[in-house]
Backbone as a printed PyTorch tensor [residue, N CA C, xyz], in Angstrom:
tensor([[[-21.2320, -44.0310, -67.9600],
         [-22.4150, -44.3980, -68.7200],
         [-23.6700, -43.9910, -67.9520]],

        [[-24.5430, -43.3030, -68.6200],
         [-25.7850, -42.8900, -67.9830],
         [-26.8700, -43.9220, -68.2820]],

        [[-27.6760, -44.1560, -67.2940],
         [-28.7030, -45.1900, -67.3880],
         [-30.0620, -44.5820, -67.0670]],

        [[-31.0140, -44.7740, -67.9590],
         [-32.3630, -44.2790, -67.7550],
         [-32.9730, -44.9120, -66.5030]],

        [[-33.5710, -44.0840, -65.6640],
         [-34.2160, -44.5860, -64.4500],
         [-35.3770, -45.4940, -64.8160]],

        [[-36.2730, -45.0100, -65.6620],
         [-37.4460, -45.7950, -66.0300],
         [-37.0510, -47.1020, -66.7070]],

        [[-36.1190, -47.0370, -67.6350],
         [-35.7100, -48.2460, -68.3600],
         [-35.0590, -49.2720, -67.4430]],

        [[-34.2610, -48.8200, -66.4830],
         [-33.6160, -49.7730, -65.5790],
         [-34.6300, -50.4180, -64.6330]],

        [[-35.6310, -49.6580, -64.2210],
         [-36.6950, -50.2330, -63.3820],
         [-37.4880, -51.2570, -64.1940]],

        [[-37.8010, -50.9170, -65.4400],
         [-38.5330, -51.8540, -66.2940],
         [-37.7370, -53.1380, -66.4960]],

        [[-36.4330, -53.0130, -66.6740],
         [-35.5870, -54.1970, -66.8320],
         [-35.6190, -55.0500, -65.5690]],

        [[-35.5360, -54.4080, -64.4010],
         [-35.5980, -55.1180, -63.1160],
         [-36.9160, -55.8850, -62.9780]],

        [[-37.9940, -55.2970, -63.4850],
         [-39.3170, -55.9210, -63.3870],
         [-39.5810, -56.9290, -64.5040]],

        [[-38.6530, -57.0510, -65.4420],
         [-38.8360, -57.9850, -66.5490],
         [-39.7230, -57.4380, -67.6500]],

        [[-39.8030, -56.1260, -67.7540],
         [-40.6130, -55.4770, -68.7800],
         [-39.6670, -54.9190, -69.8350]],

        [[-39.9430, -55.1900, -71.0970],
         [-39.1130, -54.6620, -72.1680],
         [-39.1660, -53.1470, -72.1990]],

        [[-38.0250, -52.5290, -72.4930],
         [-38.0080, -51.0650, -72.4310],
         [-38.8590, -50.4190, -73.5170]],

        [[-39.1900, -51.1530, -74.5660],
         [-40.0560, -50.6150, -75.6150],
         [-41.5480, -50.7970, -75.3060]],

        [[-41.8540, -51.5850, -74.2850],
         [-43.2470, -51.8150, -73.8970],
         [-43.6820, -50.6970, -72.9590]],

        [[-44.6190, -49.8700, -73.3890],
         [-44.9540, -48.6470, -72.6580],
         [-46.3030, -48.6720, -71.9430]],

        [[-46.9860, -49.8060, -71.9320],
         [-48.3280, -49.8740, -71.3480],
         [-48.3580, -49.5210, -69.8580]],

        [[-47.2800, -49.7960, -69.1410],
         [-47.2500, -49.5530, -67.7020],
         [-46.4420, -48.3180, -67.3190]],

        [[-45.9660, -47.5790, -68.2890],
         [-45.0610, -46.4610, -67.9950],
         [-45.6490, -45.4550, -67.0100]],

        [[-46.8760, -45.0400, -67.1840],
         [-47.4510, -44.0270, -66.2880],
         [-47.5770, -44.5370, -64.8620]],

        [[-47.9760, -45.7800, -64.7050],
         [-48.0760, -46.3620, -63.3590],
         [-46.6900, -46.4870, -62.7250]],

        [[-45.7080, -46.9040, -63.5270],
         [-44.3450, -47.0160, -63.0110],
         [-43.7710, -45.6490, -62.6440]],

        [[-44.0000, -44.6630, -63.4880],
         [-43.5070, -43.3090, -63.2200],
         [-44.0840, -42.7850, -61.9140]],

        [[-45.3550, -42.9820, -61.6930],
         [-45.9980, -42.5540, -60.4460],
         [-45.3530, -43.2400, -59.2440]],

        [[-45.1250, -44.5290, -59.3470],
         [-44.5290, -45.3040, -58.2570],
         [-43.0810, -44.8810, -58.0070]],

        [[-42.3160, -44.7210, -59.0700],
         [-40.9200, -44.2980, -58.9510],
         [-40.8390, -42.9210, -58.3040]],

        [[-41.6960, -42.0160, -58.7270],
         [-41.6880, -40.6720, -58.1430],
         [-42.0320, -40.6980, -56.6610]],

        [[-42.8800, -41.6240, -56.2580],
         [-43.1540, -41.8060, -54.8280],
         [-41.9010, -42.2260, -54.0700]],

        [[-41.0880, -43.0520, -54.6920],
         [-39.8170, -43.4680, -54.0760],
         [-38.8790, -42.2760, -53.9150]],

        [[-38.8520, -41.3960, -54.9100],
         [-37.9990, -40.2150, -54.8210],
         [-38.4680, -39.2700, -53.7110]],

        [[-39.7680, -39.2250, -53.4650],
         [-40.2930, -38.4230, -52.3600],
         [-39.7450, -38.9460, -51.0360]],

        [[-39.7710, -40.2670, -50.8650],
         [-39.2310, -40.8730, -49.6400],
         [-37.7500, -40.5470, -49.5080]],

        [[-36.9970, -40.6980, -50.6040],
         [-35.5630, -40.4220, -50.5590],
         [-35.2840, -38.9540, -50.2430]],

        [[-36.0920, -38.0520, -50.7740],
         [-35.9290, -36.6280, -50.4530],
         [-36.1540, -36.3730, -48.9730]],

        [[-37.0860, -37.0790, -48.3690],
         [-37.3320, -36.9280, -46.9400],
         [-36.1460, -37.4220, -46.1100]],

        [[-35.2990, -38.2540, -46.7280],
         [-34.0740, -38.7310, -46.0810],
         [-32.8830, -37.8200, -46.4180]],

        [[-33.1720, -36.6820, -47.0720],
         [-32.1330, -35.7600, -47.5470],
         [-31.1890, -36.4270, -48.5320]],

        [[-31.7370, -37.2580, -49.3420],
         [-30.9590, -38.0100, -50.3140],
         [-31.3930, -37.6090, -51.7190]],

        [[-30.4670, -37.1650, -52.5290],
         [-30.7590, -36.8320, -53.9180],
         [-31.2210, -35.3960, -54.1050]],

        [[-31.4880, -35.0760, -55.3700],
         [-31.9280, -33.7270, -55.7390],
         [-33.3340, -33.4580, -55.1990]],

        [[-33.4990, -32.3160, -54.5990],
         [-34.7820, -31.9320, -54.0260],
         [-35.8260, -31.7420, -55.1240]],

        [[-37.0470, -32.1460, -54.8550],
         [-38.1770, -32.0020, -55.7780],
         [-37.9350, -32.6730, -57.1280]],

        [[-37.1640, -33.7340, -57.1410],
         [-36.8750, -34.4590, -58.3800],
         [-38.0210, -35.4090, -58.7070]],

        [[-38.3500, -35.5060, -59.9690],
         [-39.3100, -36.4980, -60.4380],
         [-39.0080, -36.8070, -61.9010]],

        [[-39.4960, -37.9570, -62.3470],
         [-39.2930, -38.3300, -63.7420],
         [-40.6150, -38.1900, -64.4920]],

        [[-40.4990, -38.0090, -65.7980],
         [-41.6900, -37.9100, -66.6510],
         [-41.6320, -38.8890, -67.8120]],

        [[-40.4380, -39.4400, -68.0530],
         [-40.2420, -40.3570, -69.1870],
         [-38.9540, -41.1390, -68.9560]],

        [[-38.4610, -41.7670, -69.9910],
         [-37.2010, -42.4990, -69.8840],
         [-35.9940, -41.5910, -70.1210]],

        [[-36.2150, -40.2960, -70.2120],
         [-35.1090, -39.3600, -70.4570],
         [-34.2500, -39.1100, -69.2210]],

        [[-34.8340, -39.1960, -68.0370],
         [-34.0890, -38.9160, -66.8140],
         [-33.2000, -40.1050, -66.4520]],

        [[-31.9940, -39.7760, -65.9830],
         [-31.0200, -40.8060, -65.6070],
         [-30.7130, -40.7030, -64.1170]],

        [[-30.1400, -41.7630, -63.5800],
         [-29.8640, -41.8390, -62.1460],
         [-28.9940, -40.6760, -61.6810]],

        [[-28.0220, -40.2920, -62.4850],
         [-27.1190, -39.2140, -62.1100],
         [-27.8320, -37.8650, -62.0210]],

        [[-29.0090, -37.7330, -62.6380],
         [-29.8080, -36.5150, -62.4850],
         [-30.3350, -36.3960, -61.0620]],

        [[-30.6140, -37.5330, -60.4380],
         [-31.1780, -37.5290, -59.0920],
         [-30.1010, -37.4720, -58.0240]],

        [[-29.0680, -38.2780, -58.1820],
         [-28.0530, -38.3430, -57.1210],
         [-26.6590, -38.2150, -57.7180]],

        [[-25.9600, -37.2270, -57.2230],
         [-24.6120, -36.9460, -57.7220],
         [-23.5570, -37.7360, -56.9480]],

        [[-23.8870, -38.1080, -55.7150],
         [-22.9490, -38.8250, -54.8500],
         [-22.8170, -40.2760, -55.3060]],

        [[-21.7060, -40.6040, -55.9220],
         [-21.4950, -41.9500, -56.4830],
         [-21.5220, -43.0410, -55.4100]],

        [[-21.2070, -42.6830, -54.1610],
         [-21.2120, -43.6820, -53.0900],
         [-22.6150, -44.2370, -52.8520]],

        [[-23.6140, -43.4060, -53.0520],
         [-24.9870, -43.7930, -52.7190],
         [-25.8050, -44.2630, -53.9070]],

        [[-25.2730, -44.1640, -55.1100],
         [-26.1000, -44.4240, -56.2850],
         [-26.6170, -45.8630, -56.3340]],

        [[-25.8060, -46.8270, -55.9400],
         [-26.2640, -48.2190, -55.9670],
         [-27.3350, -48.4800, -54.9080]],

        [[-27.1860, -47.8740, -53.7430],
         [-28.2070, -48.0000, -52.7040],
         [-29.5270, -47.3920, -53.1360]],

        [[-29.4450, -46.2330, -53.7960],
         [-30.6510, -45.5830, -54.3080],
         [-31.3170, -46.4640, -55.3590]],

        [[-30.5340, -47.0030, -56.2750],
         [-31.0910, -47.8810, -57.3180],
         [-31.7760, -49.0930, -56.6970]],

        [[-31.0980, -49.7180, -55.7350],
         [-31.6820, -50.8960, -55.0810],
         [-32.9780, -50.5480, -54.3620]],

        [[-32.9750, -49.4450, -53.6200],
         [-34.1760, -49.0310, -52.9080],
         [-35.3330, -48.8130, -53.8790]],

        [[-35.0990, -48.0210, -54.9350],
         [-36.1690, -47.6980, -55.8830],
         [-36.6560, -48.9600, -56.5980]],

        [[-35.7370, -49.8350, -56.9860],
         [-36.1420, -51.0810, -57.6530],
         [-37.0000, -51.9540, -56.7530]],

        [[-36.5360, -52.1970, -55.5300],
         [-37.2790, -53.0650, -54.6070],
         [-38.6190, -52.4670, -54.2010]],

        [[-38.6170, -51.1770, -53.9050],
         [-39.8610, -50.5220, -53.4970],
         [-40.8730, -50.5100, -54.6390]],

        [[-40.3970, -50.2490, -55.8570],
         [-41.2850, -50.2650, -57.0190],
         [-41.8200, -51.6690, -57.2580]],

        [[-40.9720, -52.6640, -57.1360],
         [-41.4010, -54.0600, -57.3070],
         [-42.4980, -54.3930, -56.2970]],

        [[-42.2870, -54.0090, -55.0650],
         [-43.2500, -54.3180, -54.0100],
         [-44.5800, -53.5980, -54.2260]],

        [[-44.5320, -52.3870, -54.7570],
         [-45.7560, -51.6200, -54.9660],
         [-46.4390, -51.9730, -56.2950]],

        [[-45.6530, -52.2180, -57.3250],
         [-46.1990, -52.4410, -58.6680],
         [-46.5870, -53.8950, -58.9060]],

        [[-45.7380, -54.8190, -58.4850],
         [-45.9460, -56.2370, -58.7500],
         [-45.5510, -57.0610, -57.5230]],

        [[-46.3300, -56.9550, -56.4500],
         [-45.9300, -57.6420, -55.2140],
         [-45.9610, -59.1610, -55.3560]],

        [[-44.9740, -59.8200, -54.7610],
         [-44.9590, -61.2960, -54.7850],
         [-46.1560, -61.8410, -54.0200]],

        [[-46.6230, -62.9940, -54.4300],
         [-47.7730, -63.6020, -53.7540],
         [-47.3730, -64.3030, -52.4630]],

        [[-46.1140, -64.6370, -52.3300],
         [-45.6140, -65.3240, -51.1520],
         [-45.2760, -64.2990, -50.0690]],

        [[-45.8890, -64.4390, -48.8970],
         [-45.6920, -63.4640, -47.8220],
         [-44.2540, -63.4560, -47.2990]],

        [[-43.5540, -64.5870, -47.4030],
         [-42.1600, -64.6280, -46.9660],
         [-41.2670, -63.7900, -47.8790]],

        [[-41.5790, -63.7890, -49.1660],
         [-40.8190, -62.9730, -50.1200],
         [-41.1230, -61.4950, -49.8820]],

        [[-42.3880, -61.1720, -49.6510],
         [-42.7700, -59.7910, -49.3490],
         [-42.0200, -59.3080, -48.1090]],

        [[-41.9880, -60.1190, -47.0830],
         [-41.3000, -59.7710, -45.8420],
         [-39.7990, -59.5870, -46.0810]],

        [[-39.2200, -60.4390, -46.8990],
         [-37.8050, -60.3290, -47.2290],
         [-37.5110, -59.0340, -47.9740]],

        [[-38.3460, -58.6940, -48.9590],
         [-38.2030, -57.4290, -49.6920],
         [-38.3190, -56.2480, -48.7330]],

        [[-39.2940, -56.3080, -47.8390],
         [-39.5000, -55.1930, -46.9170],
         [-38.3080, -55.0160, -45.9930]],

        [[-37.7130, -56.1120, -45.5510],
         [-36.5220, -56.0090, -44.6980],
         [-35.3640, -55.3820, -45.4650]],

        [[-35.2060, -55.7590, -46.7220],
         [-34.1570, -55.1600, -47.5550],
         [-34.4170, -53.6650, -47.7590]],

        [[-35.6570, -53.3090, -48.0140],
         [-36.0240, -51.9010, -48.1930],
         [-35.7190, -51.1200, -46.9240]],

        [[-36.1080, -51.6640, -45.7830],
         [-35.8520, -50.9950, -44.5070],
         [-34.3490, -50.8100, -44.2680]],

        [[-33.5640, -51.8180, -44.6350],
         [-32.1150, -51.7070, -44.4790],
         [-31.5510, -50.6160, -45.3890]],

        [[-32.0180, -50.5620, -46.6320],
         [-31.5460, -49.5100, -47.5400],
         [-31.9580, -48.1250, -47.0260]],

        [[-33.1450, -47.9960, -46.4810],
         [-33.5810, -46.7160, -45.9230],
         [-32.6460, -46.2990, -44.7940]],

        [[-32.3400, -47.2210, -43.9130],
         [-31.4570, -46.9100, -42.7940],
         [-30.0780, -46.5080, -43.2950]],

        [[-29.5170, -47.2930, -44.2000],
         [-28.1720, -47.0200, -44.7120],
         [-28.1150, -45.7060, -45.5000]],

        [[-29.1100, -45.4730, -46.3460],
         [-29.1300, -44.2360, -47.1200],
         [-29.3120, -43.0250, -46.2140]],

        [[-30.1570, -43.1470, -45.2190],
         [-30.3510, -42.0590, -44.2690],
         [-29.0290, -41.7170, -43.5950]],

        [[-28.3380, -42.7210, -43.1280],
         [-27.0480, -42.5250, -42.4600],
         [-26.0170, -41.9290, -43.4270]],

        [[-25.8980, -42.4880, -44.6080],
         [-24.8910, -42.0480, -45.5660],
         [-25.1900, -40.6450, -46.1090]],

        [[-26.4530, -40.3600, -46.3880],
         [-26.8020, -39.0350, -46.9160],
         [-26.5960, -37.9510, -45.8710]],

        [[-26.8760, -38.2540, -44.6020],
         [-26.5950, -37.2920, -43.5290],
         [-25.0990, -37.0250, -43.4520]],

        [[-24.3100, -38.0790, -43.5500],
         [-22.8550, -37.9580, -43.5030],
         [-22.3590, -37.1230, -44.6910]],

        [[-22.8690, -37.3850, -45.8720],
         [-22.4840, -36.6430, -47.0870],
         [-22.8530, -35.1700, -46.9470]],

        [[-24.0370, -34.8990, -46.4030],
         [-24.5000, -33.5190, -46.2280],
         [-23.6030, -32.7790, -45.2370]],

        [[-23.2060, -33.4390, -44.1590],
         [-22.3290, -32.8130, -43.1730],
         [-20.9550, -32.5190, -43.7580]],

        [[-20.4460, -33.4120, -44.6010],
         [-19.1590, -33.1850, -45.2440],
         [-19.2140, -32.0020, -46.1930]],

        [[-20.3360, -31.8230, -46.8810],
         [-20.4850, -30.6880, -47.7940],
         [-20.5200, -29.3550, -47.0560]],

        [[-21.0290, -29.3630, -45.8330],
         [-21.1460, -28.1460, -45.0450],
         [-19.7950, -27.6710, -44.4960]],

        [[-18.8420, -28.5840, -44.4370],
         [-17.5150, -28.2300, -43.8800],
         [-16.7390, -27.3590, -44.8250]]])
């Protein structure tokens, strides 16, 4: 089953998928997350979304990393788009984001090395 990137982020944020008032701001934020992931050698190079047409499998083919990528993009978008007012929650989100960055960096390097063999 393919899942729209934009729609799944909107669902995570509690925004109805038919509500489009924030789509451009969300798309900009999501694309920033993909830039970070590309710098970690994770996912399709120069990938970006323009609407709800793009799906997660368009960005990352490696099924092992897809959940980590989804979690990273969801948490990072939440923190940038609708940050919690409680500093302890912000700190908790940031620690989770940092952990996903570390894990994805490690896993994507490993995946890339396996492809080269």
